[in-house]
DOGUSE-683345 format. One line per field, with one value per atom (N, C-alpha, C, O): residue in three letters; chain; atom name; x, y, z. Coordinates in Angstrom, 3 decimals. Example, Ala and Ser with C-alpha at 12.3 -4.5 7.8 and 13.67 -1.06 7.14 Angstrom:
<pts>
lumba <- [ALA ALA ALA ALA SER SER SER SER]
marba <- [A A A A A A A A]
lopa <- [N CA C O N CA C O]
X <- [13.190 12.300 13.200 14.236 12.850 13.670 12.900 13.409]
Y <- [-5.690 -4.500 -3.300 -3.319 -2.250 -1.060 0.030 1.138]
Z <- [7.800 7.800 7.800 8.465 7.080 7.140 7.870 8.039]
</pts>
This chain:
<pts>
lumba <- [MET MET MET MET GLY GLY GLY GLY ASP ASP ASP ASP THR THR THR THR ASN ASN ASN ASN ILE ILE ILE ILE VAL VAL VAL VAL ALA ALA ALA ALA SER SER SER SER PRO PRO PRO PRO SER SER SER SER GLU GLU GLU GLU LYS LYS LYS LYS TYR TYR TYR TYR GLY GLY GLY GLY GLY GLY GLY GLY SER SER SER SER PRO PRO PRO PRO PHE PHE PHE PHE ASP ASP ASP ASP HIS HIS HIS HIS ASN ASN ASN ASN ASN ASN ASN ASN ALA ALA ALA ALA LYS LYS LYS LYS TRP TRP TRP TRP TYR TYR TYR TYR HIS HIS HIS HIS GLU GLU GLU GLU PHE PHE PHE PHE LEU LEU LEU LEU GLU GLU GLU GLU ARG ARG ARG ARG SER SER SER SER LEU LEU LEU LEU ARG ARG ARG ARG MET MET MET MET GLU GLU GLU GLU ILE ILE ILE ILE GLN GLN GLN GLN SER SER SER SER LYS LYS LYS LYS GLY GLY GLY GLY GLY GLY GLY GLY ALA ALA ALA ALA TYR TYR TYR TYR THR THR THR THR TRP TRP TRP TRP SER SER SER SER ASN ASN ASN ASN LYS LYS LYS LYS ARG ARG ARG ARG SER SER SER SER GLU GLU GLU GLU GLU GLU GLU GLU ASP ASP ASP ASP GLU GLU GLU GLU ILE ILE ILE ILE CYS CYS CYS CYS GLU GLU GLU GLU LYS LYS LYS LYS LEU LEU LEU LEU ASP ASP ASP ASP LYS LYS LYS LYS VAL VAL VAL VAL ILE ILE ILE ILE SER SER SER SER SER SER SER SER LEU LEU LEU LEU ASP ASP ASP ASP TRP TRP TRP TRP SER SER SER SER PHE PHE PHE PHE LEU LEU LEU LEU PHE PHE PHE PHE PRO PRO PRO PRO LYS LYS LYS LYS ALA ALA ALA ALA ILE ILE ILE ILE ALA ALA ALA ALA ILE ILE ILE ILE VAL VAL VAL VAL ASP ASP ASP ASP VAL VAL VAL VAL PRO PRO PRO PRO ILE ILE ILE ILE ALA ALA ALA ALA SER SER SER SER ASP ASP ASP ASP HIS HIS HIS HIS ALA ALA ALA ALA PRO PRO PRO PRO ILE ILE ILE ILE VAL VAL VAL VAL LEU LEU LEU LEU LEU LEU LEU LEU THR THR THR THR ASN ASN ASN ASN GLY GLY GLY GLY VAL VAL VAL VAL MET MET MET MET LYS LYS LYS LYS SER SER SER SER VAL VAL VAL VAL LYS LYS LYS LYS LYS LYS LYS LYS GLU GLU GLU GLU PHE PHE PHE PHE LYS LYS LYS LYS PHE PHE PHE PHE GLU GLU GLU GLU SER SER SER SER ARG ARG ARG ARG TRP TRP TRP TRP SER SER SER SER LEU LEU LEU LEU GLU GLU GLU GLU GLU GLU GLU GLU GLU GLU GLU GLU CYS CYS CYS CYS SER SER SER SER ASN ASN ASN ASN ILE ILE ILE ILE VAL VAL VAL VAL GLN GLN GLN GLN GLU GLU GLU GLU GLU GLU GLU GLU]
marba <- [A A A A A A A A A A A A A A A A A A A A A A A A A A A A A A A A A A A A A A A A A A A A A A A A A A A A A A A A A A A A A A A A A A A A A A A A A A A A A A A A A A A A A A A A A A A A A A A A A A A A A A A A A A A A A A A A A A A A A A A A A A A A A A A A A A A A A A A A A A A A A A A A A A A A A A A A A A A A A A A A A A A A A A A A A A A A A A A A A A A A A A A A A A A A A A A A A A A A A A A A A A A A A A A A A A A A A A A A A A A A A A A A A A A A A A A A A A A A A A A A A A A A A A A A A A A A A A A A A A A A A A A A A A A A A A A A A A A A A A A A A A A A A A A A A A A A A A A A A A A A A A A A A A A A A A A A A A A A A A A A A A A A A A A A A A A A A A A A A A A A A A A A A A A A A A A A A A A A A A A A A A A A A A A A A A A A A A A A A A A A A A A A A A A A A A A A A A A A A A A A A A A A A A A A A A A A A A A A A A A A A A A A A A A A A A A A A A A A A A A A A A A A A A A A A A A A A A A A A A A A A A A A A A A A A A A A A A A A A A A A A A A A A A A A A A A A A A A A A A A A A A A A A A A A]
lopa <- [N CA C O N CA C O N CA C O N CA C O N CA C O N CA C O N CA C O N CA C O N CA C O N CA C O N CA C O N CA C O N CA C O N CA C O N CA C O N CA C O N CA C O N CA C O N CA C O N CA C O N CA C O N CA C O N CA C O N CA C O N CA C O N CA C O N CA C O N CA C O N CA C O N CA C O N CA C O N CA C O N CA C O N CA C O N CA C O N CA C O N CA C O N CA C O N CA C O N CA C O N CA C O N CA C O N CA C O N CA C O N CA C O N CA C O N CA C O N CA C O N CA C O N CA C O N CA C O N CA C O N CA C O N CA C O N CA C O N CA C O N CA C O N CA C O N CA C O N CA C O N CA C O N CA C O N CA C O N CA C O N CA C O N CA C O N CA C O N CA C O N CA C O N CA C O N CA C O N CA C O N CA C O N CA C O N CA C O N CA C O N CA C O N CA C O N CA C O N CA C O N CA C O N CA C O N CA C O N CA C O N CA C O N CA C O N CA C O N CA C O N CA C O N CA C O N CA C O N CA C O N CA C O N CA C O N CA C O N CA C O N CA C O N CA C O N CA C O N CA C O N CA C O N CA C O N CA C O N CA C O N CA C O N CA C O N CA C O N CA C O N CA C O N CA C O N CA C O N CA C O N CA C O N CA C O N CA C O N CA C O N CA C O N CA C O N CA C O N CA C O N CA C O N CA C O N CA C O N CA C O N CA C O N CA C O N CA C O]
X <- [44.632 45.413 46.433 46.981 47.199 48.747 48.721 47.657 50.017 50.280 49.723 49.984 48.851 47.958 48.381 47.955 49.305 50.091 49.146 49.418 48.236 47.337 47.195 46.957 47.327 46.713 45.489 45.249 44.606 42.957 42.581 41.482 43.469 43.110 44.183 45.378 43.928 45.110 45.641 46.842 44.972 45.611 46.087 46.456 46.269 46.967 48.548 49.351 48.957 50.172 50.884 50.210 52.332 53.246 54.094 54.678 54.537 55.791 55.661 54.762 56.665 56.908 55.738 55.273 55.375 54.719 53.323 52.914 52.783 51.425 50.167 49.930 49.450 48.420 47.713 47.443 47.451 47.358 45.546 45.105 44.779 43.422 42.954 41.997 43.344 42.713 43.052 42.191 44.190 44.544 43.384 42.588 42.924 42.101 40.884 40.290 40.569 39.125 38.865 37.773 40.473 40.040 39.786 38.727 40.689 40.587 39.023 38.646 38.253 36.896 35.942 34.812 36.288 35.136 35.662 34.766 36.988 37.007 36.059 35.174 36.306 35.818 34.305 33.668 33.623 32.174 31.873 30.918 32.522 31.750 31.983 31.345 33.119 33.561 32.885 32.944 32.049 31.597 31.973 31.386 33.430 34.644 34.468 33.977 34.899 35.254 36.217 36.416 36.983 38.350 37.601 36.478 38.654 38.350 39.082 40.265 38.248 39.123 40.262 40.452 41.203 42.826 42.782 42.235 43.262 44.171 45.514 45.994 46.159 47.553 48.036 47.354 49.276 50.054 49.244 48.613 49.286 48.301 49.031 48.405 50.442 50.962 51.487 51.657 51.803 51.946 53.156 53.634 53.841 55.139 55.909 55.466 56.986 58.077 59.335 59.785 59.847 61.359 62.406 63.583 61.960 63.431 64.084 65.287 63.621 64.419 64.205 63.485 64.797 64.886 64.359 64.659 63.483 63.175 62.443 61.669 63.116 62.066 62.265 61.718 63.164 62.840 61.897 61.125 61.758 60.653 59.475 58.875 58.876 57.628 57.083 57.790 55.588 55.202 53.545 52.685 53.398 52.122 51.346 52.029 50.006 49.153 48.869 47.881 49.980 49.790 49.119 48.630 49.250 49.011 47.725 47.578 46.345 45.058 44.691 45.407 43.493 42.950 41.151 40.347 40.967 39.975 39.287 39.924 37.909 37.146 35.905 35.491 35.306 33.532 32.937 33.256 32.039 30.749 30.168 30.023 29.879 29.612 30.691 30.178 31.770 32.573 32.613 32.827 32.478 32.393 30.894 31.011 29.999 28.425 29.102 28.638 29.977 30.150 30.926 30.643 31.827 32.857 32.827 33.780 31.596 31.526 32.551 32.728 32.945 33.989 35.471 36.425 35.685 37.165 38.097 37.464 38.954 39.880 41.175 41.672 42.134 43.065 44.268 44.403 45.231 46.132 47.292 48.156 47.492 49.009 49.744 49.416 51.132 51.515 52.823 52.546 54.013 55.257 56.653 57.407 56.755 58.036 59.269 59.869 59.624 60.792 62.034 62.869 61.937 63.105 62.633 63.357 61.317 60.970 60.498 60.166 60.476 59.949 58.146 57.506 57.795 56.315 55.988 56.437 55.062 54.638 53.386 52.190 53.871 53.011 51.608 51.473 50.560 49.259 48.712 48.889 47.975 47.467 45.830 45.308 45.125 43.613 42.716 43.130 42.142 41.467 39.509 38.645 39.595 38.137 36.889 35.762 37.652 36.525 36.880 36.243 37.948 37.925 38.396 38.096 39.179 39.488 41.354 41.948 41.976 43.549 43.521 42.716 44.598 45.177 46.252 47.120 46.174 46.584 48.425 48.897 49.077 50.510 51.237 50.916 52.029 53.086 53.756 54.320 53.484 54.720 55.606 55.418 56.694 57.992 57.543 56.933 58.021 57.968 58.858 59.806 58.527 59.935 59.329 58.176 60.605 60.543 60.562 61.432 59.683 59.961 60.791 60.422 61.881 62.907 61.676 61.850 60.546 60.097 59.135 58.676 58.992 57.881 58.931 58.194 59.989 61.033 60.962 61.436 60.221 59.806 58.548 58.261 57.789 56.605 56.813 57.584 56.248 56.641 56.243 56.830 55.489 54.951 55.563 55.229 56.874 57.452 57.950 57.576 59.033 59.753 58.640 58.853 57.624 56.774 56.557 57.059 56.007 55.305 56.975 57.059 57.910 58.870 59.117 59.154 59.266 59.597 58.096 58.191 57.160 56.126 55.952 54.985 56.624 56.730 57.993 58.197]
Y <- [47.975 48.671 48.083 48.333 46.926 46.522 45.055 44.444 44.398 43.286 42.164 41.798 41.368 40.327 39.031 38.070 38.917 38.018 36.954 35.824 37.002 36.124 36.453 37.603 35.559 35.692 35.139 33.937 36.149 35.954 35.168 34.613 35.011 34.724 34.070 34.240 33.558 33.286 34.656 34.923 35.285 36.738 37.515 38.587 37.365 37.766 37.222 37.765 36.339 35.882 35.710 35.551 35.779 35.374 34.716 35.275 33.405 32.880 32.298 32.625 31.356 30.679 29.674 29.400 29.104 28.096 28.104 29.066 27.035 27.365 27.958 27.776 28.629 29.395 28.220 27.079 28.823 28.240 28.456 29.295 27.530 27.664 27.590 28.326 27.004 26.735 28.140 28.665 28.700 30.452 30.879 31.212 31.002 32.089 31.697 32.569 30.370 30.435 30.773 31.267 30.458 30.983 32.561 33.098 33.103 34.508 35.257 36.294 34.559 35.049 34.627 35.109 33.616 33.108 34.074 34.638 34.371 35.665 36.461 36.560 37.352 38.716 38.298 39.141 37.116 37.255 37.024 37.681 36.156 36.010 37.308 37.545 38.133 39.543 40.496 41.586 40.430 41.383 42.327 43.381 42.158 43.096 42.871 41.892 43.809 43.587 44.375 45.531 43.705 44.291 45.669 45.720 46.706 47.956 47.793 47.505 48.005 48.188 48.811 49.797 48.142 48.884 49.028 48.288 49.801 50.095 50.754 51.415 50.458 50.757 49.477 48.649 49.198 47.869 46.558 46.575 45.456 44.466 43.436 42.625 43.770 43.166 44.431 45.537 43.988 44.898 44.518 45.256 43.278 42.766 41.783 40.984 42.123 41.125 40.630 41.248 39.457 39.090 39.753 39.750 40.369 41.653 40.762 40.850 39.493 38.620 38.682 39.477 37.944 38.147 36.946 35.907 36.889 35.799 34.833 35.087 33.658 32.662 32.230 31.406 33.107 33.086 34.160 33.953 35.244 36.218 35.849 35.188 36.198 36.049 37.271 38.024 37.656 38.612 38.352 37.700 38.919 39.003 39.994 40.916 40.101 41.079 40.681 40.046 41.208 40.838 41.326 40.806 42.961 44.383 44.380 44.057 44.753 44.730 46.384 47.156 46.463 47.775 47.112 47.065 46.682 46.065 47.168 47.957 47.087 47.860 46.981 45.991 47.861 47.428 47.412 47.922 46.892 47.239 48.729 49.606 48.866 50.305 51.240 52.017 51.241 52.095 52.178 53.317 51.366 50.950 52.020 52.796 52.071 52.684 54.223 55.101 54.489 55.929 56.502 57.637 55.894 55.982 55.227 54.601 55.317 54.270 54.493 53.635 55.311 55.691 55.492 55.634 55.263 54.735 53.917 52.990 53.986 53.349 53.327 54.378 51.960 51.960 51.723 50.702 53.083 53.008 52.630 53.201 51.352 50.557 51.680 52.170 51.982 53.307 52.349 51.156 52.600 52.164 51.906 52.813 50.634 50.567 51.323 51.657 51.573 52.703 51.873 51.125 52.180 51.508 50.034 49.491 49.320 48.243 47.226 47.656 45.817 45.102 44.907 44.119 45.758 46.125 47.621 48.657 47.450 48.573 49.651 49.359 50.754 51.365 51.908 52.606 51.640 51.776 52.812 52.952 53.751 55.144 55.042 54.786 55.194 54.863 56.481 57.572 56.392 57.834 57.440 56.726 58.327 58.116 58.475 57.984 59.713 60.290 59.751 60.184 58.766 57.978 58.804 58.417 60.033 60.963 61.125 61.309 61.009 61.393 61.787 61.481 62.722 63.689 62.906 62.280 62.954 62.048 62.681 63.753 61.313 61.697 60.823 59.636 61.231 60.906 59.635 59.754 58.586 57.399 57.099 57.230 56.640 56.145 54.676 53.817 54.586 53.254 52.517 53.003 51.382 50.010 49.042 48.666 48.755 47.553 45.992 45.841 45.052 44.009 43.167 43.224 42.456 41.746 40.464 39.914 40.244 38.829 39.303 38.418 40.610 40.647 40.423 40.139 40.346 40.129 38.699 38.410 37.972 36.574 36.225 35.125 37.605 37.418 37.667 38.614 36.967 37.110 38.433 38.625 39.303 40.391 41.788 42.930 41.223 42.427 43.441 44.595 42.584 43.114 44.163 45.330 43.449 44.450 45.597 46.660 45.614 46.996 47.925 48.964 47.534 47.962 49.180 50.392 48.448 49.138 49.772 50.878 49.503 50.684 51.579 52.319 51.783 53.211 53.838 54.939]
Z <- [16.296 14.797 14.998 16.072 13.928 14.127 14.056 13.957 14.109 13.874 14.276 15.422 13.465 13.895 13.620 14.260 12.581 12.840 12.221 12.626 11.457 10.998 9.381 9.012 8.611 6.860 6.931 7.046 6.852 6.717 5.568 5.597 4.366 3.209 2.075 2.318 1.225 0.408 -0.299 -0.243 -0.785 -1.351 -0.490 -0.969 0.935 1.962 1.859 2.616 1.099 1.361 -0.241 -1.259 -0.203 -1.515 -1.038 -0.110 -1.362 -1.244 0.127 0.902 0.419 2.264 1.787 0.681 3.537 3.845 2.981 2.332 3.090 2.549 3.273 4.468 2.485 3.440 4.438 4.063 5.943 6.732 7.109 7.895 6.370 6.471 8.081 8.320 8.961 10.339 11.036 11.743 10.859 11.354 10.940 11.818 9.374 8.574 9.573 10.208 9.661 10.082 11.136 11.414 12.573 13.810 13.671 13.996 13.244 12.905 12.485 13.030 11.475 11.227 12.162 12.100 13.209 13.809 14.939 15.566 15.320 16.274 16.298 17.148 14.880 14.417 14.714 15.346 14.354 14.341 15.746 16.161 16.693 18.105 19.096 20.122 18.501 19.384 18.775 19.343 17.473 16.789 16.615 16.862 15.979 15.557 13.787 13.225 13.310 11.756 11.183 11.555 10.086 9.642 8.786 8.284 8.838 8.518 6.794 6.613 5.860 4.206 4.348 5.060 3.543 3.319 1.826 1.008 1.691 0.395 0.369 1.290 -0.984 -1.115 -1.333 -1.937 -0.853 -0.827 -0.357 0.700 -1.159 -0.737 0.650 1.333 0.761 1.713 2.500 1.987 4.309 5.098 5.691 6.553 5.303 5.993 4.870 4.044 5.151 3.846 4.666 5.631 4.182 4.986 4.186 4.547 3.015 2.426 1.947 2.196 1.041 0.862 -1.232 -1.837 -1.652 -3.502 -4.014 -3.426 -5.199 -6.242 -4.954 -4.031 -5.430 -4.818 -2.985 -2.252 -2.822 -0.971 -0.752 0.184 -1.364 -0.559 -0.326 -1.174 0.889 1.428 1.869 2.538 1.506 1.645 2.274 1.680 3.380 3.832 4.465 4.909 4.662 4.943 6.605 6.974 7.544 8.868 9.958 10.961 9.339 10.001 9.587 8.409 10.455 10.400 11.105 11.742 10.727 11.745 11.812 10.881 13.209 13.440 14.410 15.109 14.334 15.011 15.237 14.633 16.618 16.700 15.826 14.752 16.036 14.856 15.205 14.353 16.501 17.132 16.292 15.486 16.372 16.084 14.458 14.042 13.655 12.269 12.029 11.081 12.548 12.649 12.789 12.061 13.535 13.743 12.687 12.303 12.193 10.825 9.647 9.182 9.139 8.004 6.684 5.819 6.699 5.406 6.114 5.349 7.120 7.479 6.419 5.913 6.122 5.753 6.049 6.454 5.898 6.400 5.270 4.596 5.218 4.259 4.340 5.006 3.494 3.529 2.649 1.568 3.690 2.701 2.544 2.667 2.330 1.977 3.088 3.438 3.470 4.348 4.413 3.391 5.450 4.858 5.784 5.276 7.168 8.193 8.760 9.594 8.277 9.182 8.048 6.943 8.360 7.796 7.616 6.920 8.362 8.026 7.603 8.092 6.537 6.503 6.997 6.984 7.362 8.174 7.860 6.855 8.644 8.242 8.746 9.956 8.101 8.490 8.488 7.403 9.446 9.401 9.004 9.395 8.624 8.051 8.418 7.909 9.486 9.822 8.709 8.640 7.716 6.843 5.323 4.363 5.160 4.060 3.002 1.873 3.116 2.527 2.632 3.694 1.362 1.480 0.482 -0.398 0.402 -0.567 -1.304 -0.696 -2.576 -3.315 -3.474 -3.853 -2.939 -3.117 -4.259 -4.318 -5.016 -5.987 -4.929 -3.841 -5.618 -4.909 -5.959 -7.168 -5.297 -5.920 -6.506 -5.870 -7.964 -8.815 -7.980 -7.364 -7.989 -7.552 -8.581 -8.793 -9.183 -9.992 -9.059 -8.200 -9.286 -8.462 -9.773 -10.946 -9.318 -9.896 -10.638 -11.726 -9.761 -10.067 -11.672 -12.394 -11.961 -12.897 -13.873 -14.817 -14.303 -15.264 -16.129 -17.228 -15.230 -15.242 -16.183 -16.654 -16.353 -17.359 -18.438 -18.595 -19.752 -20.568 -21.203 -22.268 -20.875 -21.423 -20.875 -21.191 -19.671 -19.148 -20.212 -20.424 -20.908 -22.122 -23.122 -23.453 -23.396 -24.551 -23.539 -23.903 -22.510 -21.538 -21.503 -22.156 -20.883 -21.163 -22.130 -21.918 -23.232 -24.601 -24.825 -25.357 -24.647 -25.015 -23.956 -24.137 -22.802 -22.081 -22.225 -21.715]
</pts>
């Protein structure tokens, strides 16, 4: 559980250099050969950000929870919760072996890039 420095699919990356298909292929082959699997995560889509704004922003899912198949059979409901980063450029991950977490009201954060979307002003006016 931690920083793998691997972006495993295009959906795990926003901004920066193009998605690296070779790294992703290596990662998936490693999981298959070593009989490992990635535990499903919920919460934020990205676990790392360079904390820059606008066109210079890069966000990636670099932190993952990987388990053996045996462990996954023992804890089939396990999920990883990606929390909000506070003092780091990485988001903390909480592993729940029973898949249950009390709902906690999260603070709303407005992303400046949303204002570039046409429907943004309509949505704000409706609320």
